[in-house]
Each structure stands twice: as structure tokens, then as C-alpha cells.
FIZATI-953714 format. One record per residue (C-alpha): residue number from 1; z, x, y. Coordinates in Angstrom, 3 decimals. Layout:
+-----+----------+----------+----------+
!   k !       up !     east !    north !
+-----+----------+----------+----------+
! NUM !        Z !        X !        Y !
...
+-----+----------+----------+----------+
***
This chain:
+-----+----------+----------+----------+
!   k !       up !     east !    north !
+-----+----------+----------+----------+
!   1 ! -199.015 ! -118.344 ! -117.657 !
!   2 ! -199.953 ! -115.992 ! -120.465 !
!   3 ! -201.170 ! -118.228 ! -123.356 !
!   4 ! -200.230 ! -115.599 ! -125.945 !
!   5 ! -196.707 ! -115.239 ! -124.645 !
!   6 ! -196.299 ! -118.996 ! -124.301 !
!   7 ! -197.391 ! -119.620 ! -127.883 !
!   8 ! -195.164 ! -116.841 ! -129.230 !
!   9 ! -192.239 ! -118.327 ! -127.402 !
!  10 ! -192.899 ! -121.802 ! -128.770 !
!  11 ! -193.239 ! -120.379 ! -132.273 !
!  12 ! -189.948 ! -118.530 ! -131.877 !
!  13 ! -188.320 ! -121.832 ! -130.918 !
!  14 ! -189.789 ! -123.580 ! -133.935 !
!  15 ! -192.276 ! -125.522 ! -131.827 !
!  16 ! -189.454 ! -127.629 ! -130.433 !
!  17 ! -190.388 ! -127.231 ! -126.784 !
!  18 ! -193.359 ! -127.953 ! -124.579 !
!  19 ! -194.185 ! -127.501 ! -120.901 !
!  20 ! -192.126 ! -130.549 ! -119.948 !
!  21 ! -189.000 ! -128.611 ! -120.956 !
!  22 ! -189.502 ! -126.104 ! -118.124 !
!  23 ! -187.141 ! -128.002 ! -115.855 !
!  24 ! -184.264 ! -127.283 ! -118.264 !
!  25 ! -185.315 ! -123.950 ! -119.730 !
!  26 ! -185.470 ! -120.986 ! -117.310 !
!  27 ! -187.440 ! -118.854 ! -119.794 !
!  28 ! -190.080 ! -121.523 ! -120.186 !
!  29 ! -190.123 ! -122.097 ! -116.439 !
!  30 ! -190.640 ! -118.358 ! -115.931 !
!  31 ! -193.591 ! -118.275 ! -118.343 !
!  32 ! -195.223 ! -121.325 ! -116.780 !
!  33 ! -194.792 ! -119.936 ! -113.270 !
!  34 ! -192.424 ! -122.735 ! -112.277 !
!  35 ! -189.173 ! -120.748 ! -112.143 !
!  36 ! -187.548 ! -120.572 ! -108.720 !
!  37 ! -184.450 ! -118.392 ! -108.432 !
!  38 ! -181.550 ! -119.778 ! -106.472 !
!  39 ! -181.803 ! -118.938 ! -102.820 !
!  40 ! -179.781 ! -115.924 ! -101.787 !
!  41 ! -178.458 ! -115.758 !  -98.252 !
!  42 ! -177.182 ! -112.854 !  -96.205 !
!  43 ! -173.709 ! -113.040 !  -94.684 !
!  44 ! -175.166 ! -113.684 !  -91.222 !
!  45 ! -177.387 ! -116.459 !  -92.562 !
!  46 ! -174.367 ! -118.127 !  -94.131 !
!  47 ! -172.404 ! -117.923 !  -90.878 !
!  48 ! -175.331 ! -119.479 !  -89.040 !
!  49 ! -175.554 ! -122.270 !  -91.615 !
!  50 ! -171.883 ! -122.954 !  -92.389 !
!  51 ! -169.980 ! -121.720 !  -89.338 !
!  52 ! -171.614 ! -122.969 !  -86.111 !
!  53 ! -168.464 ! -122.599 !  -84.014 !
!  54 ! -168.033 ! -118.941 !  -84.995 !
!  55 ! -171.748 ! -118.274 !  -84.561 !
!  56 ! -172.016 ! -119.733 !  -81.070 !
!  57 ! -168.739 ! -118.159 !  -79.964 !
!  58 ! -170.014 ! -114.784 !  -81.134 !
!  59 ! -172.920 ! -115.075 !  -78.698 !
!  60 ! -170.593 ! -115.331 !  -75.700 !
!  61 ! -169.692 ! -112.258 !  -73.677 !
!  62 ! -165.963 ! -112.847 !  -73.908 !
!  63 ! -163.251 ! -115.471 !  -73.576 !
!  64 ! -160.885 ! -117.212 !  -76.023 !
!  65 ! -163.620 ! -118.561 !  -78.341 !
!  66 ! -165.276 ! -115.148 !  -78.574 !
!  67 ! -161.942 ! -113.426 !  -79.233 !
!  68 ! -160.931 ! -115.990 !  -81.869 !
!  69 ! -164.256 ! -115.682 !  -83.704 !
!  70 ! -164.115 ! -111.874 !  -83.692 !
!  71 ! -160.502 ! -111.801 !  -84.892 !
!  72 ! -161.057 ! -114.299 !  -87.706 !
!  73 ! -164.195 ! -112.538 !  -88.932 !
!  74 ! -162.202 ! -109.334 !  -88.747 !
!  75 ! -159.655 ! -110.720 !  -91.212 !
!  76 ! -156.700 ! -111.685 !  -89.019 !
!  77 ! -154.550 ! -114.473 !  -90.403 !
!  78 ! -154.625 ! -117.740 !  -88.396 !
!  79 ! -150.824 ! -117.931 !  -88.019 !
!  80 ! -150.813 ! -114.460 !  -86.515 !
!  81 ! -153.724 ! -115.257 !  -84.221 !
!  82 ! -152.116 ! -118.437 !  -82.894 !
!  83 ! -149.209 ! -116.397 !  -81.486 !
!  84 ! -151.458 ! -113.911 !  -79.670 !
!  85 ! -151.320 ! -114.965 !  -76.009 !
!  86 ! -153.471 ! -112.011 !  -74.955 !
!  87 ! -156.504 ! -113.564 !  -76.683 !
!  88 ! -156.153 ! -117.250 !  -75.725 !
!  89 ! -156.127 ! -116.486 !  -72.008 !
!  90 ! -155.826 ! -119.680 !  -69.935 !
!  91 ! -156.559 ! -121.986 !  -72.886 !
!  92 ! -153.882 ! -124.552 !  -73.687 !
!  93 ! -151.753 ! -123.509 !  -76.684 !
!  94 ! -152.521 ! -126.674 !  -78.684 !
!  95 ! -156.237 ! -126.361 !  -77.955 !
!  96 ! -156.072 ! -122.690 !  -78.965 !
!  97 ! -154.338 ! -123.499 !  -82.254 !
!  98 ! -156.891 ! -126.215 !  -83.011 !
!  99 ! -159.731 ! -123.803 !  -82.275 !
! 100 ! -158.236 ! -121.152 !  -84.580 !
! 101 ! -157.782 ! -123.696 !  -87.392 !
! 102 ! -161.356 ! -124.979 !  -87.130 !
! 103 ! -162.838 ! -121.488 !  -87.069 !
! 104 ! -160.658 ! -120.390 !  -89.969 !
! 105 ! -161.952 ! -123.312 !  -92.057 !
! 106 ! -165.524 ! -122.317 !  -91.250 !
! 107 ! -164.803 ! -118.728 !  -92.181 !
! 108 ! -163.303 ! -119.804 !  -95.527 !
! 109 ! -166.475 ! -121.766 !  -96.318 !
! 110 ! -168.590 ! -118.666 !  -95.747 !
! 111 ! -166.266 ! -116.463 !  -97.803 !
! 112 ! -166.252 ! -119.007 ! -100.617 !
! 113 ! -170.053 ! -119.171 ! -100.699 !
! 114 ! -170.305 ! -115.383 ! -100.700 !
! 115 ! -167.922 ! -115.269 ! -103.667 !
! 116 ! -169.926 ! -117.944 ! -105.508 !
! 117 ! -173.140 ! -116.000 ! -104.981 !
! 118 ! -171.475 ! -112.845 ! -106.268 !
! 119 ! -170.115 ! -114.586 ! -109.371 !
! 120 ! -173.331 ! -116.413 ! -110.275 !
! 121 ! -174.998 ! -114.813 ! -113.268 !
! 122 ! -178.730 ! -114.659 ! -113.626 !
! 123 ! -179.787 ! -117.252 ! -116.296 !
! 124 ! -181.863 ! -114.615 ! -118.075 !
! 125 ! -179.038 ! -112.087 ! -118.152 !
! 126 ! -176.890 ! -114.746 ! -119.832 !
! 127 ! -179.321 ! -114.552 ! -122.746 !
! 128 ! -179.227 ! -110.776 ! -122.935 !
! 129 ! -182.545 ! -110.388 ! -121.082 !
! 130 ! -183.283 ! -108.368 ! -117.953 !
! 131 ! -182.569 ! -110.200 ! -114.714 !
! 132 ! -185.316 ! -112.069 ! -112.890 !
! 133 ! -185.591 ! -109.499 ! -110.126 !
! 134 ! -185.344 ! -106.415 ! -112.348 !
! 135 ! -188.014 ! -103.834 ! -111.545 !
! 136 ! -189.598 ! -101.214 ! -113.757 !
! 137 ! -188.143 !  -97.720 ! -113.574 !
! 138 ! -190.504 !  -94.748 ! -113.378 !
! 139 ! -189.480 !  -93.657 ! -116.872 !
! 140 ! -190.500 !  -97.082 ! -118.242 !
! 141 ! -194.146 !  -96.268 ! -117.579 !
! 142 ! -194.434 !  -93.750 ! -120.421 !
! 143 ! -194.690 !  -96.471 ! -123.053 !
! 144 ! -197.796 !  -97.948 ! -121.386 !
! 145 ! -199.812 !  -94.707 ! -121.535 !
! 146 ! -198.062 !  -92.268 ! -123.907 !
! 147 ! -201.151 !  -90.132 ! -124.592 !
! 148 ! -201.911 !  -89.668 ! -120.888 !
! 149 ! -198.332 !  -88.677 ! -120.103 !
! 150 ! -198.189 !  -86.357 ! -123.123 !
! 151 ! -201.298 !  -84.555 ! -121.920 !
! 152 ! -200.003 !  -84.196 ! -118.363 !
! 153 ! -196.571 !  -82.974 ! -119.457 !
! 154 ! -197.778 !  -80.618 ! -122.165 !
! 155 ! -195.990 !  -77.271 ! -121.883 !
! 156 ! -193.493 !  -78.591 ! -119.323 !
! 157 ! -190.395 !  -76.780 ! -120.704 !
! 158 ! -192.099 !  -73.376 ! -120.531 !
! 159 ! -193.575 !  -74.117 ! -117.111 !
! 160 ! -190.168 !  -75.222 ! -115.816 !
! 161 ! -188.489 !  -72.051 ! -117.066 !
! 162 ! -191.115 !  -69.856 ! -115.402 !
! 163 ! -190.986 !  -71.806 ! -112.136 !
! 164 ! -187.184 !  -71.759 ! -111.984 !
! 165 ! -187.228 !  -67.983 ! -112.431 !
! 166 ! -189.703 !  -67.524 ! -109.572 !
! 167 ! -187.801 !  -69.859 ! -107.263 !
! 168 ! -184.525 !  -68.096 ! -108.021 !
! 169 ! -186.086 !  -64.755 ! -107.143 !
! 170 ! -187.402 !  -66.117 ! -103.846 !
! 171 ! -184.025 !  -67.680 ! -103.020 !
! 172 ! -182.320 !  -64.349 ! -103.603 !
! 173 ! -184.674 !  -62.675 ! -101.169 !
! 174 ! -184.885 !  -65.225 !  -98.342 !
! 175 ! -182.027 !  -67.758 !  -98.522 !
! 176 ! -179.070 !  -65.466 !  -97.878 !
! 177 ! -177.653 !  -65.458 !  -94.321 !
! 178 ! -178.671 !  -62.486 !  -92.184 !
! 179 ! -175.480 !  -60.611 !  -91.262 !
! 180 ! -175.507 !  -57.806 !  -88.694 !
! 181 ! -173.037 !  -55.067 !  -89.618 !
! 182 ! -174.026 !  -51.846 !  -87.820 !
! 183 ! -173.045 !  -51.177 !  -84.202 !
! 184 ! -176.678 !  -50.764 !  -83.114 !
! 185 ! -177.660 !  -54.106 !  -84.631 !
! 186 ! -174.695 !  -55.919 !  -83.137 !
! 187 ! -175.065 !  -54.389 !  -79.654 !
! 188 ! -178.755 !  -55.275 !  -79.536 !
! 189 ! -177.989 !  -58.830 !  -80.713 !
! 190 ! -175.151 !  -59.369 !  -78.223 !
! 191 ! -177.167 !  -57.896 !  -75.345 !
! 192 ! -180.127 !  -60.170 !  -76.058 !
! 193 ! -177.794 !  -63.162 !  -76.305 !
! 194 ! -176.149 !  -62.290 !  -72.979 !
! 195 ! -179.558 !  -61.795 !  -71.337 !
! 196 ! -180.748 !  -65.208 !  -72.526 !
! 197 ! -177.542 !  -66.926 !  -71.418 !
! 198 ! -177.638 !  -65.313 !  -67.978 !
! 199 ! -181.300 !  -66.217 !  -67.491 !
! 200 ! -180.484 !  -69.799 !  -68.402 !
! 201 ! -177.544 !  -69.776 !  -65.964 !
! 202 ! -179.654 !  -68.362 !  -63.115 !
! 203 ! -182.394 !  -70.907 !  -63.718 !
! 204 ! -180.011 !  -73.863 !  -63.488 !
! 205 ! -177.641 !  -72.446 !  -60.845 !
! 206 ! -176.003 !  -74.967 !  -58.500 !
! 207 ! -172.660 !  -75.381 !  -56.754 !
! 208 ! -171.035 !  -76.823 !  -59.891 !
! 209 ! -172.636 !  -74.669 !  -62.588 !
! 210 ! -170.209 !  -71.798 !  -62.064 !
! 211 ! -167.568 !  -73.885 !  -63.836 !
! 212 ! -169.597 !  -73.995 !  -67.047 !
! 213 ! -171.225 !  -70.543 !  -66.949 !
! 214 ! -170.224 !  -67.702 !  -69.235 !
! 215 ! -167.072 !  -66.242 !  -67.791 !
! 216 ! -167.626 !  -62.589 !  -68.608 !
! 217 ! -170.624 !  -62.408 !  -66.239 !
! 218 ! -168.361 !  -63.196 !  -63.296 !
! 219 ! -166.198 !  -60.206 !  -64.182 !
! 220 ! -169.184 !  -57.876 !  -64.200 !
! 221 ! -170.281 !  -59.033 !  -60.778 !
! 222 ! -174.007 !  -58.900 !  -61.577 !
! 223 ! -175.955 !  -61.051 !  -59.101 !
! 224 ! -178.771 !  -61.961 !  -61.515 !
! 225 ! -180.295 !  -61.397 !  -64.934 !
! 226 ! -182.700 !  -58.909 !  -63.429 !
! 227 ! -180.233 !  -56.065 !  -62.892 !
! 228 ! -177.245 !  -57.036 !  -65.071 !
! 229 ! -175.917 !  -54.374 !  -67.440 !
! 230 ! -176.302 !  -56.395 !  -70.632 !
! 231 ! -175.769 !  -53.419 !  -72.903 !
! 232 ! -172.448 !  -52.787 !  -71.199 !
! 233 ! -171.506 !  -56.425 !  -71.639 !
! 234 ! -172.421 !  -56.205 !  -75.338 !
! 235 ! -170.326 !  -53.068 !  -75.845 !
! 236 ! -167.310 !  -54.741 !  -74.248 !
! 237 ! -167.655 !  -57.685 !  -76.583 !
! 238 ! -168.096 !  -55.382 !  -79.563 !
! 239 ! -164.767 !  -53.663 !  -78.832 !
! 240 ! -163.022 !  -57.016 !  -78.923 !
! 241 ! -164.718 !  -57.966 !  -82.171 !
! 242 ! -163.946 !  -54.829 !  -84.133 !
! 243 ! -165.835 !  -54.540 !  -87.417 !
! 244 ! -166.502 !  -58.249 !  -87.754 !
! 245 ! -170.130 !  -58.861 !  -88.870 !
! 246 ! -172.312 !  -61.215 !  -86.822 !
! 247 ! -174.409 !  -64.012 !  -88.298 !
! 248 ! -177.929 !  -63.911 !  -86.898 !
! 249 ! -178.713 !  -67.620 !  -87.076 !
! 250 ! -182.244 !  -67.264 !  -85.734 !
! 251 ! -183.248 !  -64.591 !  -88.242 !
! 252 ! -181.568 !  -66.556 !  -91.038 !
! 253 ! -183.503 !  -69.726 !  -90.154 !
! 254 ! -186.807 !  -67.829 !  -90.013 !
! 255 ! -186.164 !  -66.185 !  -93.385 !
! 256 ! -185.239 !  -69.461 !  -95.016 !
! 257 ! -188.246 !  -71.271 !  -93.544 !
! 258 ! -190.569 !  -68.581 !  -94.857 !
! 259 ! -188.798 !  -68.664 !  -98.219 !
! 260 ! -189.386 !  -72.409 !  -98.453 !
! 261 ! -193.062 !  -71.850 !  -97.655 !
! 262 ! -193.326 !  -69.330 ! -100.512 !
! 263 ! -191.497 !  -71.711 ! -102.857 !
! 264 ! -193.972 !  -74.469 ! -102.054 !
! 265 ! -196.828 !  -72.116 ! -102.929 !
! 266 ! -195.198 !  -71.568 ! -106.322 !
! 267 ! -194.735 !  -75.317 ! -106.833 !
! 268 ! -198.398 !  -75.976 ! -106.025 !
! 269 ! -199.734 !  -73.478 ! -108.537 !
! 270 ! -202.022 !  -74.878 ! -111.213 !
! 271 ! -199.978 !  -75.648 ! -114.310 !
! 272 ! -196.633 !  -75.435 ! -112.523 !
! 273 ! -193.747 !  -77.644 ! -113.598 !
! 274 ! -193.682 !  -79.324 ! -110.182 !
! 275 ! -197.400 !  -80.013 ! -110.445 !
! 276 ! -197.014 !  -81.576 ! -113.891 !
! 277 ! -194.101 !  -83.742 ! -112.771 !
! 278 ! -195.949 !  -84.756 ! -109.608 !
! 279 ! -199.005 !  -85.816 ! -111.613 !
! 280 ! -196.822 !  -87.804 ! -114.009 !
! 281 ! -195.079 !  -89.515 ! -111.089 !
! 282 ! -198.439 !  -90.414 ! -109.555 !
! 283 ! -199.677 !  -91.903 ! -112.828 !
! 284 ! -196.427 !  -93.848 ! -113.218 !
! 285 ! -196.872 !  -95.332 ! -109.747 !
! 286 ! -200.444 !  -96.371 ! -110.493 !
! 287 ! -199.467 !  -98.052 ! -113.769 !
! 288 ! -196.522 !  -99.820 ! -112.165 !
! 289 ! -198.663 ! -101.164 ! -109.324 !
! 290 ! -201.233 ! -102.462 ! -111.814 !
! 291 ! -198.593 ! -104.096 ! -114.021 !
! 292 ! -196.811 ! -105.812 ! -111.155 !
! 293 ! -200.130 ! -107.101 ! -109.773 !
! 294 ! -200.555 ! -108.911 ! -113.114 !
! 295 ! -197.077 ! -110.407 ! -113.034 !
! 296 ! -195.622 ! -108.019 ! -115.561 !
! 297 ! -191.943 ! -107.085 ! -115.361 !
! 298 ! -189.104 ! -105.926 ! -117.645 !
! 299 ! -188.189 ! -109.609 ! -118.111 !
! 300 ! -191.738 ! -110.482 ! -119.160 !
! 301 ! -191.825 ! -107.602 ! -121.648 !
! 302 ! -188.425 ! -108.526 ! -123.097 !
! 303 ! -189.438 ! -112.158 ! -123.655 !
! 304 ! -192.697 ! -111.074 ! -125.284 !
! 305 ! -190.909 ! -108.562 ! -127.517 !
! 306 ! -188.180 ! -110.956 ! -128.577 !
! 307 ! -190.624 ! -113.795 ! -129.221 !
! 308 ! -192.955 ! -111.565 ! -131.212 !
! 309 ! -190.024 ! -110.548 ! -133.407 !
! 310 ! -189.059 ! -114.169 ! -133.966 !
! 311 ! -185.887 ! -113.867 ! -131.943 !
! 312 ! -184.236 ! -117.097 ! -130.952 !
! 313 ! -184.004 ! -117.630 ! -127.212 !
! 314 ! -181.539 ! -120.147 ! -125.869 !
+-----+----------+----------+----------+
***
């Protein structure tokens, strides 16, 4: 417990409370280290705790109990499920109806508890304070070291403008898709593609592969990639395509990868906007780690601030 915070809180309350009040006052319990938030359970934990029949049935590989559990958890109404003969199998109808009713009751318990957990309001939030589990945001760190952040971020607007201009120029040069438009470019591209496909086909040839191979090779009658007329194949394809440009995906990917490399060089320059923001983020992380190691949190700060201002806490 922070003695300063504790005393400020007591002063704010007119000295009407002491440590013995912690059992009834969540704020006091928080400051004395005695506060324990209500246990929160996952949906599966609640099923395990409140719905044993559904839980055990869900572990089975099949059968009426498994089907009933799956259907009820899936939202089917019990009256509809009772009429479904395809799920009850050889189970007696009365036994099946009893099973459905029991599992439905279990499922309603779980749903009710989930709703209660959702509706429960944090006792600190009721008082207009941050919730118990609220974490600092990166931007909250500025107030703990304003001079350090100001020094790191000095000249950021100008640096950001310059960096954005450089990155835009690089994007214009390297990010655009590479489109092949001339006949020479397209023939060379299509021939290389056909050569690679035929080599792949020859390498994996078997009695079934002919069904999945590229059909136009069979029309040419070339026995292998070694002596196939790939330029002729490319020209035939080009006639069918007309003037349609071809996207060179490989060249596009290489250009974009190199462009990203150049962009990263720009971002790593001394005094760059990215460098300034990265340094500020690093400092924020260090401050946050240090604060949390000392038990500080937005809730702690809010209580201290409100108490110091003489605000009345419930």
C-alpha cells in the first residue's frame, strides 16, 4: 500500500474510514492490496462446472447423448429436439425426452451465468474510475516523461513530411505491377513459362500425369522439353490473346520487394519520422514496464488524482 495515497484517500473521506473498512470498500481494498476481483470463467469452464451431463456427453464419439449435447449447445429448442428420431437412435422416447430436458436445464444455467458475468459492472467503474483491469495505453506514457518525449519527437512534422515524400516516390517507381505489352516481351515470357511447365511435366511424368499436364503440349507432339518449339507455342498463344497485356508476377514481386528494402533504408535514416516514433515507442514501453512493476495503473492514478483534489469517493 502506498502510504501517501492511503492518507490522501482517508483525508478525502473526512477520516471516516480505516483499514478495517476494506471488506466493504473496493477502493480501500485496492489500496491495501486486499482487493480480489470476482472470478471470471470462460464458457468451457462454466460448462465443466455447471453442465456435467453436456460436458461428458461431448467427450463421446457419437450416440444419442453426444447428439443431444451438440444440438442443445448449438441452440436447438428442446421441443424440436425431442421429435428428432434421427438423433435419439435406439434410445427409448421417454428416456430421450428426459435426457433433453436435463441437458437443456444445464445449458440454461450456463447461459444465465454468462449473462450475469456480462452484466456485472466493475465496482470502480460504478464510481466513474477506470476498471480494475484497465491497462495503460502507449499515449498515456507522455505525461510521465514529457521532456524526454518532447526531445525525441522534436521536428516530427517536418520529418514526417519529408519521409512521406520519399516513400511516395519509391512506391511510384517499384510498387506498380509489371505489365508486358510488346510482342517480343510477351513471346519471351510465354515461351519461358511453357519451357518451365514442360520441364516440370517431364520430371514428374507417370501414367496418370497426362490428365493434368498442359494440353497444348500434346497438340504440338514434342516428346520432351529438350527439343520442344516453345517459341512456336508462345506465338500460338499470343494470337489467341490479341493485344491483351500480361502481368509478370515474378518481376512485380521482385520490384516490390526491392522497393520495400529501399523504403526501410529511408525509415532507418537518422532523424527520420519512423526513427523518432520508434524511439518514442521504445521509451513508452520502458516506462510502462517500470510503472506496472510498481503496481501503478490507470485506476491507481485516478484514485490518487481524485483524492489529491479532495474528490469524494463512494
